[in-house]
N, C-alpha and C positions, 0 to 999 in steps of 0.2 A: 467469646465468639464475636467475629466481626459480621456486620450486615452490610451488604452492597446491593444497590438498586440500579446502578447505571455505570456507564464507562468512566465518567469523571470520578466517581467515588472509588472505583477500582484503581484508576491511575494515581490517585493520591497515595497509594501504598507502594508505588514503584521503588524497588531496592530495599524494601523493609520486610522483616519477618511478619508473616500473616498470623502465625499461631502454631500451637502444638495440640494434637488431638489427645483424647483420653487414652489410657492404656487399654490394649486389647489382648486377651489371652488366646493363644493359638493352641488348641488341644488336639488330641489324636482323632477325635470324632470329626472335627473340621477338616483335618488333613485327609482322612478317609473319604469324606464326602467330595472333596476336591479331586482326589484320585479317581473316584467313580465318574465325576462330571467330565473329566478331561481324558479318561482312559489311560492315565499314567499311574500304573500300579508298581512302580519300581520299589524294590524291597526297602531301600533306604528311607522311604516315606511311610510305609505301612506295616512292615514286619518288625515289631518291637523286640522280639527275642533275637532275631538275626542281627538287628542293629546293635543290640547290647554286646554281642560277641564280635561282630566284624566291622562295624562302622567306626571311623575315627572319632565320631561324636559320642559314641556309646549310647545313643538313643536315636529315635527317628527324628527326621527333620521335615519342616514344611517345604513344599514345593516353592521354588523361587517365584513362579507365577502366581501362586496363592498369595504370597506377600504383596505382590503388585496388585492383585485383584482387590485387596482391602482398601486401596486408595479412595474410591468413591465414598465408601462408608466412613472412613476416617476424615476425609476432606470435609464432609458435611458437618462434622463436629467442630471444625475450625471456622468455616465461613458459611453464612446463609446468603445465597444469591437470590435476590427477589426481582420481581418485575421482568421475568423471562418469558420469551416465546419458546425458546429452545436452548438446550445445552448439549454440546457435542464434544466427545473425547476426540481430539484431533491428531494426537501423536505423542511420541516419546523420543527424546533426543539425549545423547550422551548418557545413556543409562548403564549402570553396572551393578551387579550383585556383589556385595562385599563379604559378609559373614553369613553362614548358614544359621537359620532360626530353628533351634531344637524345639521339639514338642514340649508344651507347657511353659513356653517363654511368653513374656508380655512384650508387646511392641507398641510404638506410637509414632505418628507422622509429624515431621517438622516441615514447615513450608515458608517460602519466601517468594515474593513477586519479583521475578527476574526481568520480565519484559511484558509490555502491553502495546498492542497496535490496534488502531481503529481501521477496519477494512470495510469501508462504505457502510457503517452502522453495525458491523459485527465486531465484537471485541475478541481479538486473538490474544490469549493470556498464556504466558510461560511461567510455570511454577517450578522453582527449584525445590525438590522434595527429597527427603531422606527418611528412612525408617529406622528408628532407634530400637535397639534391643535392650531391655532392662538388664543392667549389670555388665554390658559390653561397651568397649571403647569405640569400635568400628560399627557403622550402620549395616543393616541387612541389605540396603540398596541406597543408591543416590542417583538422581537424574533429573532431567527437565521434562515436565509433563505439559502438554499443550491442550488447551481447551478453547472452544469457540462458544461465546455467549451472545445470543441474539436477544438483546433487551427490547422490551416494548418501548414505544416512543413516549 
């Protein structure tokens, strides 16, 4: 895990891999809770029997947005950002879902510092992120995640 306490420490990683998270198992219970939270109960996510018979994956799959929602949890395993007033999820750019994540798959986040800008004391960070699926060649997603870090002086 890397520890960052200010803009200059972040900037030192420009163009470098920041790290890889631990593996996280996506099980049916997590998928069902996400379906309830988002009101997205499409059968391909929650109906295990139907998925076995009709899905090209032959099992249920995680919602794409569930995999994206894991970013804050997995990111905190890679970097500890200290000395903060506030952290803001600022945006997503050039983001694509690649491969479906079947239930009971393990995933982990890969990160690289793509860009950093000092906006009058606020660090705008662009992280190139991809979500690896254990045993798969293609990632579940790849894209640029933008964060604003308001460091204490």
